[in-house]
C-alpha positions as CSV (number, residue, x, y, z in Angstrom):
1,M,14.7,-41.4,-7.8
2,K,11.0,-41.7,-7.2
3,K,8.5,-41.0,-10.0
4,Q,7.8,-37.3,-10.3
5,M,4.2,-37.5,-9.0
6,Y,5.7,-38.5,-5.6
7,L,8.4,-35.8,-5.4
8,P,8.0,-32.9,-2.9
9,V,6.5,-29.8,-4.4
10,A,9.8,-28.0,-4.4
11,A,11.6,-30.8,-6.2
12,V,8.9,-31.1,-8.8
13,L,9.7,-27.6,-10.2
14,L,13.5,-28.1,-10.4
15,G,13.8,-31.8,-10.9
16,I,16.2,-32.2,-8.1
17,V,16.4,-33.9,-4.8
18,A,14.3,-32.7,-1.8
19,A,17.4,-31.5,0.0
20,Q,17.7,-28.6,-2.6
21,K,14.1,-27.4,-2.3
22,T,14.3,-24.5,0.1
23,A,14.5,-21.6,-2.4
24,T,11.8,-22.9,-4.8
25,P,8.5,-21.0,-4.8
26,I,5.2,-22.8,-4.2
27,P,3.4,-22.8,-7.6
28,I,-0.2,-21.6,-7.8
29,G,-2.1,-21.5,-11.1
30,V,-4.2,-18.6,-12.5
31,S,-6.2,-19.6,-15.5
32,V,-8.4,-16.8,-16.8
33,A,-9.2,-15.1,-20.1
34,Q,-6.4,-12.9,-21.5
35,T,-7.6,-13.0,-25.1
36,S,-11.1,-13.0,-26.9
37,N,-14.0,-10.8,-25.8
38,T,-13.9,-12.4,-22.4
39,A,-10.5,-10.7,-21.8
40,L,-12.4,-7.6,-20.9
41,L,-13.1,-9.3,-17.7
42,G,-10.1,-11.6,-17.5
43,K,-7.5,-8.8,-17.7
44,E,-9.0,-7.3,-14.5
45,Q,-8.6,-10.7,-12.9
46,V,-4.9,-10.9,-13.9
47,I,-4.3,-7.6,-12.1
48,G,-6.0,-8.8,-8.9
49,A,-3.9,-11.9,-8.9
50,Q,-0.7,-10.0,-9.5
51,I,-1.4,-7.5,-6.7
52,A,-2.1,-10.5,-4.4
53,E,1.2,-12.1,-5.4
54,E,3.3,-9.0,-4.7
55,F,1.3,-8.2,-1.5
56,Y,1.6,-11.6,0.2
57,N,5.1,-12.4,-1.0
58,G,6.1,-8.9,0.4
59,R,4.7,-10.1,3.7
60,G,6.6,-13.4,3.9
61,G,4.8,-15.6,1.4
62,I,4.0,-19.0,2.9
63,N,5.7,-18.4,6.3
64,G,9.0,-17.5,4.7
65,T,8.8,-19.4,1.4
66,A,7.7,-17.5,-1.6
67,F,4.9,-18.6,-4.0
68,K,4.8,-18.0,-7.7
69,L,1.7,-17.6,-9.9
70,F,1.7,-19.4,-13.2
71,F,-0.7,-17.6,-15.7
72,E,-2.3,-19.6,-18.5
73,D,-4.7,-18.0,-20.9
74,T,-8.2,-19.7,-21.2
75,G,-9.4,-17.5,-24.0
76,G,-13.3,-17.3,-24.1
77,D,-14.3,-20.9,-24.7
78,E,-14.4,-24.3,-23.1
79,A,-11.5,-25.7,-25.1
80,G,-9.2,-22.9,-24.0
81,A,-10.1,-23.5,-20.3
82,I,-9.6,-27.2,-20.6
83,N,-6.2,-26.7,-22.1
84,A,-5.1,-24.1,-19.6
85,F,-6.2,-26.4,-16.7
86,Q,-4.4,-29.4,-18.1
87,T,-1.2,-27.3,-18.4
88,Q,-1.5,-26.1,-14.9
89,I,-2.0,-29.7,-13.5
90,N,0.5,-31.6,-15.6
91,K,3.2,-29.2,-16.6
92,N,3.2,-26.4,-14.1
93,R,2.3,-28.8,-11.3
94,V,0.5,-26.2,-9.3
95,V,-1.0,-26.8,-5.8
96,A,-4.3,-25.1,-6.8
97,I,-5.9,-23.1,-9.6
98,V,-7.7,-19.8,-9.7
99,G,-10.1,-19.7,-12.6
100,P,-11.7,-19.8,-15.1
101,T,-13.3,-16.6,-16.0
102,L,-16.7,-17.8,-17.2
103,S,-19.1,-20.3,-15.7
104,Q,-19.5,-21.9,-19.1
105,Q,-15.7,-22.6,-19.0
106,A,-15.9,-23.9,-15.4
107,F,-18.6,-26.5,-16.2
108,A,-16.0,-27.9,-18.8
109,A,-12.7,-27.5,-17.1
110,D,-13.3,-27.8,-13.3
111,K,-14.2,-31.4,-13.6
112,I,-10.8,-32.1,-15.0
113,A,-9.1,-30.5,-11.9
114,D,-11.5,-32.3,-9.6
115,A,-10.6,-35.7,-11.2
116,A,-6.9,-34.8,-10.6
117,K,-7.7,-33.7,-7.0
118,V,-6.5,-30.2,-7.5
119,P,-8.3,-27.4,-5.7
120,V,-10.0,-24.8,-7.8
121,I,-11.2,-21.5,-6.7
122,G,-13.7,-19.8,-9.1
123,P,-13.1,-16.0,-9.0
124,S,-16.1,-15.1,-11.2
125,N,-18.2,-18.3,-11.7
126,T,-21.7,-17.3,-10.5
127,A,-24.0,-19.7,-12.4
128,R,-26.1,-22.3,-10.4
129,G,-24.2,-25.6,-9.8
130,I,-20.6,-24.6,-9.9
131,P,-19.6,-25.8,-6.4
132,Q,-21.5,-29.1,-7.1
133,I,-19.1,-29.9,-9.9
134,G,-16.9,-31.7,-7.5
135,D,-15.3,-31.9,-4.0
136,F,-12.3,-29.9,-5.2
137,V,-14.3,-27.0,-6.6
138,A,-15.1,-23.8,-4.6
139,R,-15.8,-20.2,-5.5
140,V,-15.3,-16.7,-4.0
141,S,-17.9,-15.3,-6.4
142,A,-21.4,-15.3,-4.8
143,P,-24.0,-17.0,-6.8
144,V,-26.1,-15.0,-9.2
145,A,-29.3,-16.0,-7.4
146,I,-28.1,-14.0,-4.4
147,V,-26.5,-11.0,-6.1
148,A,-28.8,-10.2,-9.1
149,P,-32.1,-9.5,-7.4
150,N,-30.6,-6.5,-5.6
151,S,-30.4,-4.5,-8.9
152,V,-34.1,-5.2,-9.7
153,R,-35.1,-3.9,-6.3
154,A,-32.9,-0.8,-6.8
155,A,-34.4,-0.2,-10.2
156,L,-38.0,-0.2,-8.6
157,K,-36.8,2.3,-6.0
158,I,-35.7,4.6,-8.8
159,N,-38.9,4.2,-10.7
160,P,-41.7,2.6,-8.6
161,S,-44.2,3.0,-11.5
162,M,-42.5,0.5,-13.8
163,K,-44.8,-2.3,-15.0
164,K,-43.2,-4.0,-17.9
165,A,-39.7,-5.6,-18.3
166,A,-37.9,-6.7,-21.5
167,V,-35.2,-9.3,-20.9
168,F,-32.2,-10.0,-23.2
169,Y,-29.7,-12.8,-22.6
170,A,-26.8,-14.6,-24.3
171,Q,-28.1,-18.0,-25.0
172,N,-24.7,-19.6,-25.6
173,D,-23.3,-18.7,-22.2
174,A,-24.1,-20.7,-19.1
175,F,-23.7,-17.8,-16.7
176,A,-26.1,-15.6,-18.8
177,T,-28.7,-18.4,-19.1
178,S,-28.5,-18.9,-15.3
179,E,-28.6,-15.2,-14.5
180,T,-31.6,-14.4,-16.7
181,G,-33.6,-17.1,-15.0
182,T,-32.9,-15.3,-11.6
183,F,-33.8,-11.8,-13.2
184,Q,-37.0,-13.1,-14.7
185,E,-38.1,-14.8,-11.5
186,T,-37.2,-11.7,-9.4
187,A,-39.0,-9.3,-11.9
188,K,-42.2,-11.3,-11.6
189,A,-41.9,-11.6,-7.8
190,Q,-41.6,-7.8,-7.7
191,G,-44.8,-7.4,-9.7
192,L,-43.3,-6.7,-13.1
193,E,-44.6,-8.3,-16.3
194,V,-41.9,-9.8,-18.5
195,V,-43.3,-8.8,-21.8
196,T,-40.5,-10.4,-24.0
197,V,-37.4,-12.5,-23.6
198,Q,-34.9,-11.8,-26.5
199,K,-32.0,-14.2,-27.1
200,F,-28.6,-13.4,-28.7
201,Q,-25.0,-14.8,-28.9
202,T,-22.0,-13.4,-27.1
203,T,-20.4,-13.1,-30.6
204,D,-23.2,-10.8,-31.9
205,S,-22.7,-7.2,-32.6
206,D,-26.0,-6.3,-34.3
207,F,-29.0,-6.4,-32.1
208,T,-31.5,-4.6,-34.4
209,S,-34.1,-7.3,-34.4
210,Q,-34.0,-7.9,-30.6
211,V,-34.1,-4.2,-29.9
212,S,-37.0,-3.5,-32.4
213,A,-39.1,-6.4,-31.1
214,A,-38.7,-5.3,-27.5
215,L,-39.3,-1.6,-27.9
216,A,-42.5,-2.3,-29.8
217,L,-43.9,-3.5,-26.4
218,K,-42.9,-0.3,-24.6
219,P,-41.1,-1.8,-21.7
220,D,-40.2,0.4,-18.6
221,L,-37.2,-1.8,-17.7
222,A,-34.6,-3.5,-19.8
223,I,-32.5,-6.4,-18.3
224,V,-29.3,-7.5,-20.2
225,S,-27.4,-10.6,-19.3
226,G,-24.3,-11.1,-21.5
227,L,-20.6,-10.1,-21.5
228,A,-19.0,-6.7,-21.7
229,A,-18.6,-6.5,-25.5
230,D,-22.0,-7.9,-26.6
231,G,-23.8,-6.5,-23.6
232,G,-22.2,-3.1,-24.0
233,N,-23.3,-2.9,-27.7
234,L,-26.8,-4.0,-26.9
235,V,-27.1,-1.2,-24.3
236,K,-25.8,1.3,-26.9
237,Q,-28.3,0.1,-29.5
238,L,-31.2,0.3,-27.1
239,R,-30.4,3.9,-26.3
240,I,-29.8,4.8,-29.9
241,A,-33.1,3.3,-30.9
242,G,-34.8,5.7,-28.4
243,Y,-35.2,3.6,-25.3
244,K,-35.3,6.0,-22.3
245,G,-36.2,3.6,-19.4
246,V,-34.0,2.0,-16.8
247,I,-31.5,-0.6,-17.8
248,I,-30.0,-3.3,-15.6
249,G,-26.8,-5.0,-16.6
250,G,-25.8,-8.4,-15.4
251,N,-22.5,-9.4,-13.8
252,G,-20.8,-9.8,-17.2
253,L,-21.2,-6.0,-17.8
254,N,-19.6,-5.4,-14.4
255,T,-16.5,-3.8,-15.7
256,A,-15.1,-0.4,-16.7
257,N,-13.8,-2.1,-19.9
258,M,-17.4,-1.9,-21.1
259,F,-17.2,1.9,-21.1
260,P,-15.4,2.2,-24.5
261,V,-18.0,-0.2,-26.0
262,C,-21.2,1.6,-25.1
263,Q,-19.6,5.0,-24.4
264,Q,-22.0,7.7,-23.2
265,Y,-24.9,5.3,-23.6
266,C,-23.5,3.4,-20.5
267,D,-24.7,6.2,-18.3
268,G,-27.3,5.2,-15.7
269,V,-27.0,1.4,-16.1
270,L,-27.5,-0.4,-12.8
271,I,-25.4,-3.4,-11.8
272,A,-25.4,-5.4,-8.7
273,Q,-22.0,-5.8,-7.0
274,A,-20.4,-8.3,-4.6
275,Y,-17.6,-5.7,-3.8
276,A,-17.4,-2.0,-2.9
277,P,-14.1,-0.1,-2.8
278,T,-15.3,1.8,0.3
279,A,-16.3,-1.3,2.2
280,P,-14.8,-1.4,5.8
281,G,-11.8,-3.5,6.6
282,A,-8.0,-3.1,6.8
283,L,-7.3,-5.5,4.0
284,N,-9.7,-3.9,1.7
285,A,-8.1,-0.4,2.5
286,A,-4.7,-1.8,1.8
287,F,-5.8,-3.5,-1.5
288,R,-7.6,-0.4,-2.6
289,T,-4.6,1.8,-1.9
290,V,-2.3,-0.4,-3.9
291,Y,-4.7,-0.5,-6.8
292,K,-5.4,3.3,-6.8
293,N,-1.7,4.2,-6.5
294,K,-1.0,2.1,-9.6
295,Y,-4.1,2.6,-11.8
296,R,-5.5,6.0,-10.5
297,K,-9.0,4.7,-10.2
298,E,-11.1,2.5,-7.9
299,P,-10.6,-1.3,-8.0
300,P,-13.3,-3.2,-9.8
301,Q,-15.1,-6.3,-8.5
302,F,-13.4,-8.8,-10.8
303,T,-10.0,-7.6,-9.5
304,A,-11.0,-7.8,-5.9
305,Q,-12.5,-11.3,-6.4
306,A,-9.2,-12.5,-8.1
307,F,-7.2,-11.1,-5.3
308,T,-9.4,-12.8,-2.8
309,A,-9.0,-16.1,-4.6
310,V,-5.3,-16.0,-4.3
311,Q,-5.5,-14.8,-0.8
312,V,-7.7,-17.8,0.2
313,I,-5.1,-20.3,-1.2
314,V,-2.2,-18.4,0.4
315,E,-3.7,-18.2,3.8
316,A,-4.8,-21.9,3.6
317,L,-1.2,-22.9,2.8
318,R,0.1,-20.8,5.7
319,T,-2.1,-22.6,8.1
320,L,-1.0,-26.0,6.7
321,D,2.6,-25.0,6.8
322,K,2.5,-24.2,10.5
323,K,1.5,-27.9,11.1
324,S,3.9,-29.4,8.6
325,K,6.1,-27.7,6.0
326,V,4.2,-27.7,2.7
327,A,7.4,-27.8,0.7
328,D,8.2,-31.2,2.3
329,M,4.8,-32.8,1.3
330,E,4.2,-35.0,-1.7
331,L,2.3,-32.9,-4.3
332,A,-0.8,-35.2,-4.4
333,D,-1.0,-35.1,-0.6
334,L,-0.6,-31.4,-0.4
335,R,-3.3,-30.8,-2.9
336,I,-5.8,-32.9,-0.9
337,K,-4.8,-31.4,2.4
338,L,-5.0,-27.8,0.9
339,N,-8.5,-28.4,-0.4
340,A,-9.7,-29.5,3.0
341,Q,-8.0,-26.5,4.7
342,I,-9.5,-24.1,2.2
343,L,-13.1,-25.2,3.0
344,I,-12.7,-24.9,6.8
345,G,-11.0,-21.5,6.8
346,K,-12.4,-18.1,7.7
347,Y,-11.0,-15.2,5.6
348,N,-11.1,-11.4,6.0
349,T,-10.9,-10.3,2.4
350,P,-11.6,-7.2,0.3
351,L,-15.1,-8.7,-0.1
352,G,-15.5,-8.8,3.7
353,E,-15.4,-11.9,5.9
354,I,-16.0,-15.1,3.9
355,T,-16.3,-18.8,4.7
356,F,-17.3,-21.7,2.6
357,D,-19.9,-24.4,3.1
358,K,-19.1,-28.1,2.8
359,E,-19.7,-27.9,-1.0
360,G,-17.4,-25.0,-1.5
361,E,-20.1,-22.3,-1.9
362,V,-18.9,-18.9,-0.6
363,Q,-20.7,-17.5,2.4
364,Q,-20.7,-13.7,2.1
365,K,-22.8,-11.1,3.9
366,N,-22.6,-7.7,2.1
367,F,-23.7,-6.9,-1.5
368,Y,-24.2,-3.6,-3.3
369,V,-25.7,-2.0,-6.3
370,A,-23.8,0.6,-8.4
371,Q,-25.0,3.0,-11.2
372,I,-22.6,3.9,-14.1
373,K,-21.9,7.6,-14.3
374,M,-20.1,8.5,-17.6
375,N,-17.8,11.5,-17.8
376,P,-18.3,14.3,-20.3
377,D,-15.8,12.7,-22.7
378,G,-18.2,9.8,-23.2
379,K,-15.5,7.3,-23.0
380,T,-14.6,7.1,-19.3
381,G,-16.7,6.8,-16.2
382,S,-17.2,5.2,-12.8
383,F,-19.5,3.0,-10.8
384,E,-21.2,5.1,-8.2
385,F,-22.7,3.0,-5.3
386,L,-26.3,3.5,-4.3
387,K,-27.2,3.9,-0.6
C-alpha cells in the first residue's frame, strides 16, 4: 500500500483501497471559535457552515458525492487556531479550511496551512495583509479599509455638526488595531478632530479610566474597535457615564450576541455591514428563508460569510469534479488544484457576486450600514439597515 499522503481523498478517511471510496464524503474543515469571548462571533459562523452543509448536500453535494464538515474549536487565541489547523491538516485530512474567526489568529495559523498547501478561506478576517500571508490564503470577508469608512460617513449624515471624535480600540487584537487605523484616517479625512485614542484589552471589563478620559474632552462621536464582549461593555459604560453622542461599533461588534452585553445601551450604535438580509439574489433569498425558519430572526453577517466560505469551496470542487473526479485525486494534488480553482471562480453568494484577485482578496460590490434598534425588554433587538 502507498504511504497515506499519496492515497486518494476517499481512501484517506477510511484507510482502505481506492476501489472502496465511492461512499466516503469529501472532508472540509471549519476552524472557528466555539469557546472564549470570541465564541460570540464563532457560534454564528458554525451556524452558517452547518446551513451550507445541509443546503449543498441536499442538492447533490459534489456532483453526487457528499461532503462532510469537520469542526475544530480555535478558541480565542493564536495557539487554539494553530492547534485546530494542525488537526484539520494532519488528522482530518481536509481538502480546505474555513477559518479562523479572528485576524489575530489568521496571522498565526494561516501560514501553517499555506506551508502544507491547504487552501484557507477566511470568513471574518478583515485586517490588512491577510491574503498576503501566502498563495493558499483567501478571504470572503472584505477588508476593513473598504467596509469601515461607510459607518463614519453615515454618522455624519445623522449629525453633520459633529466636530470631535474619541477612538477606543483593543490593542491586543490585530483586527482592532488595523480597523482603528482606518477609522482614524477616515474621521480625519471627513473633517473630524480625533481628540483622544484610548487603548484597552479584549479581556477587559472595566473601562472607567478610558471613558472618563474621553468624556472630559466632550466628543461628538465615539468609535469602538474590539470584540462583542469587551466592546459591548465599553458601549454600555459610555452611556451609563452620560455620553449621548453617536457611537460607531467596528466589525467585532457586528453580532446580536452583543445585545445581552450592552442591553438597552446598544440602541443607536452604527455598524458597517458586508451583508444585508434583504439584498437581492435567489441564493440569498434561499439562505435567508432557511435561517429565519429555524431561528425566527434575520441572518447576521458572520453567518452569511461562513455560508459563503463553504459555498466557494463546494462550487470549486464541483467545477474540478466535472473535469476529473475529485475522489480519485491524490490529496496533495487535489488541494493544489482546488486552490487554483477557488481563485478563478465567480460566485453568486448571499453577499452578492464575488470573485477573488490573484492574491486571494475578495472582490465585492455592495456594502451597507445598520443601526441597532433594541426592543423594550432591553435584551433583544435588531439591525436596521440605513438607506
